[in-house]
C-alpha positions as CSV (number, residue, x, y, z in Angstrom):
1,M,171.3,10.1,190.0
2,K,172.2,11.3,193.5
3,K,176.0,11.0,193.5
4,W,176.3,10.0,197.1
5,Y,180.0,10.5,197.2
6,T,180.0,14.2,196.1
7,L,176.6,15.6,196.8
8,L,176.3,18.0,199.7
9,V,172.8,18.2,201.1
10,L,171.5,21.1,203.2
11,V,169.5,19.7,206.1
12,V,166.8,21.7,207.7
13,V,165.5,20.4,211.0
14,F,162.0,21.6,212.0
15,A,161.1,22.1,215.7
16,C,158.0,20.3,216.6
17,K,157.4,20.0,220.3
18,N,153.9,21.4,220.8
19,D,152.0,20.7,224.0
20,K,148.7,21.3,222.3
21,K,148.5,17.9,220.7
22,E,145.2,18.6,219.1
23,E,146.8,21.2,216.9
24,K,149.1,18.6,215.4
25,I,146.2,16.8,213.6
26,M,147.1,16.7,209.9
27,K,144.4,16.8,207.3
28,P,144.7,15.5,203.8
29,T,145.5,17.8,200.9
30,S,145.0,15.4,198.0
31,S,142.0,14.5,195.8
32,I,143.6,11.0,195.2
33,K,141.3,8.4,196.7
34,K,143.8,5.7,197.7
35,K,147.5,5.4,198.5
36,E,149.8,4.7,195.5
37,V,152.8,2.4,195.6
38,V,155.7,2.6,193.2
39,Y,157.9,-0.4,192.5
40,Q,161.3,0.8,191.2
41,V,163.0,-1.9,189.1
42,F,166.4,-1.7,187.5
43,T,165.2,-3.0,184.1
44,R,168.5,-4.7,183.0
45,L,168.8,-6.6,186.2
46,F,165.2,-7.8,186.8
47,G,165.2,-11.0,184.6
48,N,168.9,-11.7,184.6
49,T,169.4,-15.3,185.9
50,N,173.1,-15.5,185.3
51,T,174.9,-16.0,188.6
52,T,178.6,-15.6,187.4
53,N,179.0,-12.1,188.8
54,K,182.5,-11.5,187.5
55,P,183.8,-8.0,188.3
56,W,183.7,-5.9,185.1
57,G,182.1,-8.9,183.4
58,T,180.8,-8.6,179.9
59,I,177.1,-9.1,178.9
60,E,178.1,-12.6,177.7
61,E,179.8,-13.4,181.0
62,N,177.4,-12.0,183.5
63,G,174.1,-11.8,181.5
64,V,171.5,-9.1,181.2
65,G,167.7,-8.9,181.7
66,K,165.4,-8.1,178.9
67,F,162.0,-6.3,178.4
68,S,160.6,-9.7,177.6
69,D,161.4,-11.0,181.1
70,F,158.5,-8.9,182.4
71,S,156.0,-11.4,181.4
72,E,152.3,-11.1,182.4
73,K,153.0,-13.5,185.2
74,A,156.0,-11.5,186.5
75,L,154.0,-8.3,186.2
76,N,151.0,-9.8,188.1
77,Q,153.3,-10.9,190.8
78,I,154.6,-7.3,191.2
79,K,151.1,-5.9,191.1
80,D,149.9,-8.5,193.7
81,L,152.6,-7.2,196.0
82,G,150.4,-4.1,196.5
83,V,151.9,-2.0,193.6
84,T,150.1,0.6,191.5
85,H,153.0,2.1,189.5
86,I,156.2,0.5,188.1
87,W,159.3,2.6,187.5
88,Y,161.4,1.0,184.8
89,T,164.8,2.5,185.6
90,G,167.4,2.7,182.8
91,V,165.2,2.6,179.8
92,P,166.3,5.6,177.6
93,H,169.2,4.8,175.4
94,H,172.3,5.5,177.4
95,D,176.0,4.7,176.8
96,V,177.0,1.0,176.9
97,I,180.3,-0.7,176.1
98,R,179.0,-3.1,173.5
99,D,179.2,-3.2,169.8
100,Y,175.9,-2.3,168.1
101,T,177.4,-0.8,164.9
102,A,175.7,-3.4,162.8
103,I,172.4,-1.7,163.5
104,G,173.7,1.9,163.1
105,I,174.6,2.6,166.8
106,S,178.1,4.1,167.3
107,N,180.4,2.6,169.9
108,D,180.8,4.4,173.2
109,D,184.2,5.3,174.6
110,P,185.1,3.6,178.0
111,D,187.0,6.8,178.9
112,I,183.7,8.6,179.3
113,V,181.5,5.8,180.4
114,K,181.0,4.6,184.0
115,G,181.1,0.9,184.1
116,R,180.7,-1.6,181.3
117,A,176.9,-1.5,181.1
118,G,177.0,2.3,181.5
119,S,175.2,4.8,183.6
120,P,171.4,5.1,183.0
121,Y,171.9,8.8,183.6
122,A,174.2,9.4,180.7
123,V,171.5,9.3,178.0
124,K,172.7,9.2,174.4
125,D,169.4,9.2,172.5
126,Y,166.2,10.4,174.2
127,Y,163.9,9.1,171.4
128,N,165.0,5.4,171.8
129,V,165.7,2.8,174.4
130,N,168.7,0.8,175.6
131,P,169.5,-1.9,173.0
132,D,170.8,-4.2,175.7
133,L,167.2,-4.7,176.9
134,A,165.8,-6.0,173.6
135,D,165.8,-9.5,172.3
136,D,166.1,-7.9,168.9
137,P,168.0,-4.6,169.3
138,K,166.7,-3.4,165.9
139,N,163.2,-3.7,167.3
140,R,164.0,-2.3,170.7
141,L,161.4,0.5,170.7
142,K,158.5,-1.8,169.8
143,E,159.6,-4.2,172.4
144,F,159.4,-1.5,175.0
145,Q,156.0,-0.4,173.8
146,D,154.9,-4.0,174.1
147,L,156.1,-3.9,177.7
148,I,154.1,-0.8,178.3
149,K,151.0,-2.5,177.0
150,R,151.6,-5.6,179.2
151,S,152.0,-3.4,182.2
152,H,148.8,-1.6,181.5
153,K,147.0,-4.9,180.9
154,V,147.7,-6.1,184.4
155,G,146.8,-2.7,185.9
156,L,150.2,-1.1,186.4
157,K,151.0,2.5,185.4
158,V,154.4,3.0,183.8
159,I,157.1,5.5,184.9
160,I,160.4,6.2,183.2
161,D,163.4,8.5,183.8
162,I,164.0,11.9,182.3
163,V,167.4,13.4,183.2
164,P,167.0,17.1,182.5
165,N,170.3,18.4,184.0
166,H,172.7,16.6,181.8
167,V,173.1,14.2,178.8
168,A,175.8,11.8,177.8
169,R,179.0,13.5,176.8
170,N,178.7,11.9,173.4
171,Y,174.9,12.6,173.0
172,E,173.8,11.8,169.4
173,G,170.1,11.6,169.3
174,K,170.2,9.6,166.1
175,T,166.5,8.7,166.2
176,T,165.3,12.3,166.9
177,P,162.1,12.7,164.9
178,K,162.1,14.5,161.6
179,G,161.7,18.3,162.1
180,K,163.5,18.3,165.5
181,E,167.2,18.6,166.3
182,P,169.3,16.6,168.8
183,F,170.9,18.5,171.7
184,G,173.8,20.7,170.6
185,A,173.2,20.4,166.9
186,S,172.9,24.2,166.3
187,D,175.0,25.4,169.2
188,D,177.4,28.3,168.7
189,T,180.5,26.6,170.1
190,S,182.7,29.7,169.9
191,V,181.1,31.2,173.0
192,E,180.9,30.0,176.6
193,Y,177.2,30.8,176.7
194,H,174.3,31.7,174.5
195,R,170.7,31.5,175.7
196,D,169.7,29.0,173.0
197,N,172.8,26.8,173.1
198,N,172.0,23.5,174.7
199,F,175.4,23.3,176.4
200,Y,178.1,25.5,178.0
201,Y,181.5,25.6,176.3
202,I,185.1,26.2,177.3
203,P,186.4,28.0,174.1
204,N,189.9,27.3,173.0
205,A,190.2,24.2,175.3
206,A,190.0,20.5,174.4
207,F,188.4,18.0,176.8
208,Q,190.8,15.8,178.7
209,V,189.9,12.5,180.3
210,P,190.1,12.7,184.1
211,Q,193.3,11.6,185.9
212,W,192.3,8.2,187.4
213,Q,193.1,7.6,191.0
214,D,193.3,4.8,193.6
215,G,194.1,2.2,191.0
216,Y,190.9,2.8,189.0
217,L,191.0,2.2,185.3
218,P,188.1,2.1,182.8
219,L,186.9,-1.5,182.3
220,G,189.2,-2.5,185.2
221,G,192.2,-2.0,182.9
222,E,191.0,-4.2,180.0
223,K,192.6,-3.1,176.7
224,I,190.2,-2.4,173.9
225,D,190.6,0.0,171.0
226,L,188.8,3.0,172.5
227,A,190.1,2.6,176.1
228,D,193.2,4.7,175.3
229,G,192.9,7.6,177.8
230,K,191.6,10.0,175.1
231,Y,188.3,11.4,174.0
232,T,188.0,14.1,171.4
233,E,185.8,17.1,172.3
234,V,186.8,20.5,171.0
235,P,185.9,22.8,172.5
236,A,185.4,21.2,175.9
237,R,182.0,21.5,177.6
238,W,181.0,21.9,181.2
239,T,180.5,18.6,183.0
240,G,177.1,17.5,184.3
241,N,177.6,18.5,187.9
242,G,178.7,22.0,186.8
243,S,182.5,21.6,186.7
244,R,183.9,24.1,184.3
245,L,187.3,22.4,183.9
246,A,188.4,21.0,180.5
247,Q,189.7,18.1,182.5
248,P,187.1,17.2,185.1
249,D,187.9,15.3,188.3
250,R,187.5,11.6,188.6
251,N,184.6,12.3,191.1
252,D,182.9,14.7,188.8
253,W,180.1,13.5,186.5
254,Y,182.6,13.3,183.7
255,E,180.4,11.0,181.6
256,T,177.9,13.8,181.1
257,V,177.7,17.4,180.0
258,K,175.5,20.0,181.6
259,V,172.4,21.3,179.8
260,N,171.9,25.0,179.5
261,Y,168.4,26.3,180.5
262,G,169.1,30.0,179.9
263,V,171.1,30.4,183.2
264,R,174.1,32.6,182.5
265,P,177.5,31.6,183.9
266,D,177.1,34.2,186.6
267,G,173.9,32.5,187.7
268,T,171.4,35.1,186.5
269,Y,168.5,34.2,184.3
270,D,167.9,34.8,180.6
271,F,164.2,34.0,180.7
272,E,161.0,35.4,182.3
273,V,160.3,34.4,185.9
274,L,156.9,33.5,187.3
275,P,154.9,36.4,188.7
276,E,154.6,36.8,192.4
277,N,152.1,34.4,194.1
278,F,152.0,32.2,191.0
279,D,152.6,29.2,193.3
280,T,148.9,29.3,194.1
281,K,147.9,28.8,190.5
282,D,147.0,25.5,188.9
283,Y,148.9,23.8,186.0
284,K,146.4,25.3,183.5
285,A,147.3,28.8,184.6
286,H,151.0,27.9,184.3
287,F,150.5,26.6,180.8
288,E,148.7,29.7,179.8
289,F,151.5,31.9,181.2
290,W,154.2,30.1,179.1
291,K,152.4,29.4,175.9
292,D,153.2,32.8,174.3
293,K,156.6,33.2,175.9
294,D,160.0,32.9,174.1
295,V,161.8,30.3,176.1
296,P,165.3,28.8,175.8
297,D,165.8,26.0,173.2
298,S,166.6,23.3,175.8
299,W,163.2,23.9,177.4
300,I,161.4,23.1,174.2
301,K,163.6,20.0,173.5
302,F,162.8,18.4,176.9
303,K,159.1,19.2,176.6
304,D,159.0,17.5,173.2
305,I,160.8,14.5,174.7
306,A,158.3,14.2,177.5
307,L,155.3,14.5,175.2
308,Y,156.8,11.9,172.9
309,W,156.9,9.3,175.7
310,L,153.4,10.2,176.8
311,E,152.3,9.4,173.2
312,K,154.0,6.0,173.6
313,G,151.9,5.2,176.6
314,V,154.2,6.2,179.5
315,D,152.1,7.4,182.5
316,G,154.7,9.5,184.3
317,F,158.3,10.4,184.9
318,R,161.0,10.4,187.6
319,F,163.1,13.5,187.1
320,D,166.7,13.1,188.0
321,M,168.4,15.9,190.0
322,A,165.6,18.3,189.4
323,E,166.9,20.9,191.8
324,M,169.8,21.6,189.5
325,V,167.4,22.9,186.9
326,P,165.5,26.3,187.3
327,V,162.0,25.9,188.8
328,E,160.6,28.1,186.0
329,F,161.5,25.3,183.5
330,W,159.5,22.8,185.6
331,S,156.5,25.1,185.5
332,Y,156.7,25.1,181.7
333,M,157.5,21.4,181.4
334,N,155.1,20.0,183.9
335,S,152.2,22.2,182.9
336,S,152.7,21.0,179.3
337,I,152.7,17.4,180.5
338,K,149.6,17.8,182.6
339,M,147.7,19.4,179.7
340,K,148.4,16.3,177.8
341,N,147.7,13.9,180.7
342,S,146.3,15.4,183.8
343,T,146.9,12.2,185.8
344,A,150.6,11.9,184.9
345,F,152.8,10.9,187.8
346,L,155.6,13.4,188.2
347,L,158.3,12.5,190.7
348,A,161.4,14.6,191.3
349,E,164.8,14.1,193.0
350,V,165.2,17.2,195.2
351,Y,167.4,17.1,198.3
352,N,167.4,20.6,199.6
353,P,164.4,21.1,202.0
354,D,164.5,24.9,201.4
355,L,163.5,24.1,197.8
356,Y,160.7,21.6,198.5
357,R,157.8,24.1,198.4
358,A,159.0,26.0,195.3
359,Y,159.4,22.8,193.3
360,I,156.0,21.5,194.4
361,H,153.9,24.7,194.0
362,K,155.8,26.7,191.4
363,G,157.4,23.7,189.6
364,K,154.1,21.7,189.6
365,M,155.8,18.5,190.8
366,D,153.4,15.9,192.2
367,Y,156.0,14.3,194.5
368,L,159.6,14.8,195.7
369,Y,161.9,12.3,197.4
370,D,161.5,12.5,201.2
371,K,165.2,11.6,201.6
372,V,166.7,14.3,203.8
373,E,163.8,14.3,206.3
374,L,162.1,11.0,206.9
375,Y,164.4,8.5,205.2
376,D,167.5,9.9,206.9
377,S,165.6,9.9,210.3
378,L,164.5,6.3,209.9
379,K,167.9,5.1,208.8
380,H,169.4,6.7,211.9
381,I,166.9,4.8,214.0
382,M,167.4,1.5,212.2
383,E,171.2,1.8,212.8
384,G,170.5,2.1,216.5
385,H,171.3,5.7,217.0
386,G,168.1,7.8,217.0
387,W,164.9,8.0,219.0
388,T,161.5,7.7,217.4
389,D,160.6,11.2,218.7
390,H,162.2,12.6,215.6
391,I,159.6,10.9,213.3
392,E,157.0,13.4,214.6
393,T,159.5,16.2,214.3
394,V,159.8,15.5,210.6
395,E,156.1,14.9,210.0
396,H,155.0,18.1,211.8
397,G,157.6,20.1,209.9
398,M,156.2,19.1,206.6
399,K,152.5,18.9,207.4
400,D,151.6,21.4,204.7
401,I,153.3,19.3,201.9
402,E,153.1,15.8,203.4
403,H,151.2,14.4,200.5
404,H,153.9,15.5,198.1
405,M,156.8,13.8,199.9
406,L,157.2,10.2,198.5
407,R,158.5,7.8,201.2
408,F,161.0,5.0,200.6
409,L,163.7,3.0,202.4
410,E,165.6,1.9,199.4
411,N,166.3,3.1,195.9
412,H,169.2,2.7,193.4
413,D,171.2,5.5,195.1
414,E,170.9,4.3,198.7
415,Q,172.5,1.4,200.5
416,R,170.6,-1.8,200.7
417,I,169.1,-2.3,204.2
418,A,170.5,-5.8,204.5
419,S,174.0,-4.7,203.7
420,P,176.5,-4.6,206.6
421,E,177.2,-1.0,205.8
422,F,173.6,-0.2,206.7
423,A,171.6,-2.4,209.0
424,G,172.9,-5.9,208.1
425,D,169.5,-7.5,208.5
426,P,166.5,-6.8,206.3
427,K,164.1,-7.5,209.2
428,I,165.3,-4.3,211.0
429,A,163.4,-2.4,208.3
430,K,160.0,-3.8,209.2
431,P,158.8,-1.2,211.7
432,A,160.4,1.6,209.6
433,M,158.5,0.3,206.5
434,V,155.2,0.3,208.4
435,V,155.8,3.9,209.5
436,S,157.0,4.9,206.0
437,A,154.0,3.4,204.3
438,T,151.3,4.5,206.7
439,L,152.4,7.8,208.2
440,S,151.1,10.1,205.5
441,T,148.9,10.3,202.4
442,A,152.0,10.3,200.2
443,P,152.9,7.4,197.9
444,T,155.3,4.7,199.0
445,M,158.2,3.4,196.9
446,I,160.1,0.1,197.2
447,Y,163.1,-1.0,195.2
448,F,163.2,-4.4,193.6
449,G,164.9,-6.9,195.9
450,Q,164.1,-5.0,199.0
451,E,161.1,-7.3,199.6
452,V,163.4,-10.3,199.8
453,G,166.3,-8.7,201.7
454,E,168.9,-8.3,198.9
455,P,172.2,-7.2,200.5
456,A,174.1,-6.1,197.4
457,A,177.3,-7.8,198.4
458,E,178.9,-8.1,194.9
459,H,182.1,-6.4,193.8
460,A,180.6,-5.6,190.4
461,G,183.3,-3.4,188.8
462,F,182.5,0.3,188.8
463,G,179.8,-0.3,191.4
464,S,180.8,-1.2,194.9
465,P,179.1,-3.4,197.6
466,S,176.1,-2.2,199.6
467,R,174.4,-0.6,196.5
468,T,173.1,-2.8,193.7
469,S,175.3,-1.6,190.8
470,I,173.6,0.5,188.1
471,F,176.8,0.6,186.0
472,D,177.7,-3.1,185.5
473,Y,176.4,-6.3,184.1
474,I,175.6,-8.1,187.3
475,G,173.2,-10.5,189.0
476,V,171.1,-9.8,192.1
477,P,171.4,-13.1,194.0
478,T,168.6,-12.8,196.6
479,F,166.2,-11.6,193.9
480,Q,167.3,-14.2,191.5
481,R,166.2,-16.9,193.9
482,W,162.7,-15.3,193.9
483,V,162.8,-15.1,190.0
484,N,163.5,-18.9,190.1
485,N,164.5,-19.3,186.4
486,K,161.8,-16.9,185.4
487,N,159.0,-18.7,187.1
488,F,158.7,-15.6,189.4
489,D,157.4,-17.7,192.3
490,G,160.1,-17.6,194.9
491,G,160.8,-21.3,194.3
492,Q,164.5,-20.9,195.4
493,S,163.9,-18.4,198.1
494,T,164.7,-19.2,201.7
495,E,162.0,-19.3,204.3
496,E,163.3,-16.0,205.7
497,E,163.1,-14.4,202.3
498,K,159.6,-15.7,201.7
499,N,158.4,-14.5,205.1
500,L,159.9,-11.0,204.4
501,R,158.1,-10.8,201.0
502,D,154.9,-11.9,202.7
503,F,155.3,-9.0,205.1
504,Y,155.7,-6.5,202.3
505,K,152.8,-7.9,200.4
506,R,150.5,-7.7,203.5
507,L,151.6,-4.2,204.3
508,L,151.5,-2.7,200.8
509,S,148.3,-4.4,199.9
510,F,146.6,-3.0,202.9
511,T,147.9,0.5,202.2
512,I,146.4,0.7,198.7
513,Q,143.0,-0.3,200.1
514,S,142.8,1.8,203.2
515,D,140.6,4.9,203.4
516,A,142.1,6.0,206.6
517,L,145.6,6.3,205.1
518,M,144.2,9.1,202.8
519,G,142.6,10.7,205.8
520,E,143.9,12.4,209.0
521,Y,146.9,11.8,211.2
522,Q,147.7,12.3,214.8
523,E,150.6,11.0,216.8
524,I,149.9,9.6,220.3
525,H,153.6,8.8,220.9
526,Y,154.4,11.8,223.1
527,Y,151.2,11.3,225.2
528,N,152.2,7.7,225.9
529,K,155.8,8.6,226.5
530,D,154.7,11.0,229.2
531,N,151.9,8.9,230.7
532,T,152.3,5.2,230.1
533,P,154.5,3.0,232.3
534,G,156.7,0.7,230.2
535,Y,156.5,2.9,227.0
536,D,159.8,3.7,225.4
537,H,161.5,5.9,222.8
538,R,162.0,2.9,220.6
539,L,158.3,2.7,220.1
540,F,156.2,4.9,217.9
541,T,152.4,5.1,217.9
542,F,149.9,7.2,215.9
543,C,146.3,7.3,214.6
544,R,145.0,7.5,211.1
545,W,141.4,7.9,210.2
546,S,138.7,8.7,207.7
547,S,134.9,8.8,208.1
548,D,134.8,5.1,207.4
549,E,137.9,3.7,209.0
550,K,139.9,4.3,212.3
551,L,143.4,2.9,212.8
552,I,145.9,2.8,215.7
553,I,149.4,1.9,214.5
554,V,152.0,0.6,217.0
555,T,155.6,-0.1,216.0
556,N,158.6,-1.4,217.9
557,F,162.0,-0.4,216.5
558,D,163.9,-2.3,219.2
559,K,165.9,-5.2,217.8
560,E,166.0,-7.2,221.1
561,K,163.4,-6.0,223.6
562,S,159.7,-6.9,223.8
563,Y,157.3,-4.4,225.5
564,D,154.3,-5.1,227.6
565,F,152.2,-2.1,228.5
566,T,148.7,-0.5,228.4
567,L,148.6,1.9,225.4
568,K,146.5,5.0,226.2
569,V,144.4,6.9,223.6
570,P,144.1,10.5,224.8
571,E,140.8,12.3,225.4
572,F,141.1,14.5,222.3
573,M,141.3,11.4,220.1
574,I,138.3,9.8,221.7
575,E,136.4,13.0,221.1
576,K,137.7,13.3,217.6
577,W,136.4,9.8,216.9
578,A,133.2,10.4,218.8
579,L,133.5,7.2,220.8
580,A,131.1,6.7,223.7
581,P,132.2,4.8,226.8
582,G,132.4,1.1,226.2
583,A,134.5,-1.7,224.6
584,Y,135.5,-1.4,220.9
585,P,136.9,-4.6,219.2
586,M,139.9,-4.0,217.1
587,E,141.8,-6.3,214.7
588,D,145.4,-6.2,213.5
589,Q,145.4,-5.7,209.7
590,L,148.9,-7.2,209.0
591,Y,148.5,-10.7,210.3
592,H,145.0,-10.8,211.8
593,T,146.2,-12.7,214.8
594,I,145.2,-10.5,217.8
595,E,142.0,-8.6,218.5
596,P,142.3,-6.4,221.6
597,N,139.4,-4.3,222.8
598,L,139.8,-0.5,223.1
599,L,138.2,0.4,226.4
600,V,136.8,3.9,226.5
601,E,136.1,5.2,230.0
602,E,133.6,7.8,231.2
603,N,136.4,10.3,231.4
604,K,136.8,10.0,227.6
605,T,140.2,8.3,227.7
606,G,140.8,5.0,226.0
607,A,143.3,2.2,226.6
608,F,144.2,-1.4,225.7
609,S,146.8,-3.8,226.7
610,I,149.5,-4.9,224.3
611,Q,152.5,-7.1,224.1
612,I,154.8,-6.3,221.2
613,K,157.9,-8.3,220.2
614,P,161.2,-6.9,218.8
615,L,160.7,-5.3,215.3
616,E,157.0,-6.1,215.5
617,S,154.2,-3.7,214.3
618,F,150.4,-3.7,214.6
619,I,147.9,-1.9,212.5
620,F,144.7,-2.0,214.6
621,R,141.5,-1.3,212.9
622,L,138.4,-0.5,215.0
623,K,135.6,-2.9,213.9
């Protein structure tokens, strides 16, 4: 839920220039045998074939996708793209502007809901799923469990969201299991703070709806009974992003309330902290530390929610805005999850590089978004501003945690590559995607529609162009052409869209099979920049290898220029690979169209001639 228009991110730039190139070789830190690839799909949009796309349109006007749209055929097509995990975004029951009172669900107030379809990060009931996604809303939980089973049947592991920092302002938790309480049920609302309150309160103040600005009105100004500029909440509670105003700003996360983890209003902690050097301990030691501790009530509630979904068959979680929640809670939460399922996939949204190592080592996260470092660097290059030199700066600066930094070029928070506000052409992402997917041992993530070049051009309502709206009932035109009336075969895709998807399939399928990509890394970019005529800062080259596989990866970020040069492989790499003088055939693993020979000289340097077109990449494997 990175609120791109309000979030301030602390950027830390690591120095990397090191003349002793041998020292830059990075070794793997993971026991995982192959690369993992996450396919993020916005669940309500995946199978929607309605192309009306009316701004602020209703579900009847603009349509909505269902759990059942993920047929075995559709799931197999996703898996065959080179995917190991599917992240179903927007599954927990969040606020929606639709009448489900006939099945016991209360109506949600447009004055505290973003969009008509609602924010997936304003969860109303953590023990159930979004009724919009079910063919029979009364049977919605079983329909999702059936989807989990279908996903597992085709070989995909399932990830869903947990949003620990906040819940919907009107959280009810109506299907909370017997013996457990919904958030806030036993809070002492007469005080601002109590350790075991789930929320923070503003005593003697009533909540007021934000003052709308710039012509904005809920539902685009449509008049319905609840859209009256009022919402009753006495006393008012802190808003999800930490605002302590009874009337939050329009740009605050006014649709949510902040969860209290035992952090006092002055920022001090009301719980035990981890002992010194506990970041070196495994999840079992963390579990043992917490099991006899008295922890705040919100900790227990979220742990119970996670274990509930594990019981339902979910294989992992994406934790929204994890850095806004104390790292000690994550130690408690994630160690409990790992004790239940040691292979659970735990991905967190953390944007402050100063916090990366704490949330990985103390918080026991498997993976964090690599947004501020690699994504921002690649975006800068794709937009035509940056040099590829900075790729190595980033990789060197995170070499101790490289496996834990999940790589991506799109997700629901970021601009679509094909949008004019970003690159304007999805092909510009091809070299960046090769680098993103092959640079480290970390998992790769792609966002549905990225593989066919979706530009997100629609004026959806609450959502604005360049990002596929997560708040509105809307269609995704480029992706709908691939869906092809639920044949999931690209039958309506253009040739350019088909070729782009073929590229993603070739690349991702290779990554999940390669041994070398879970092995060692060494850039040879700087060596060639200093020693190779015709080499340029728009190129980037590096080596990946294991005992069984040796790769040389060459990328061209230039949109217009081809390069013709003799790539040099320095002596320290030839020695590392133990290559005797001679000719070593290589084959490109993406398209298998060229097979140059790496010529190793008596002086232990190697070289081969290469011609590389604009936005082209090669993954050469020594035969």
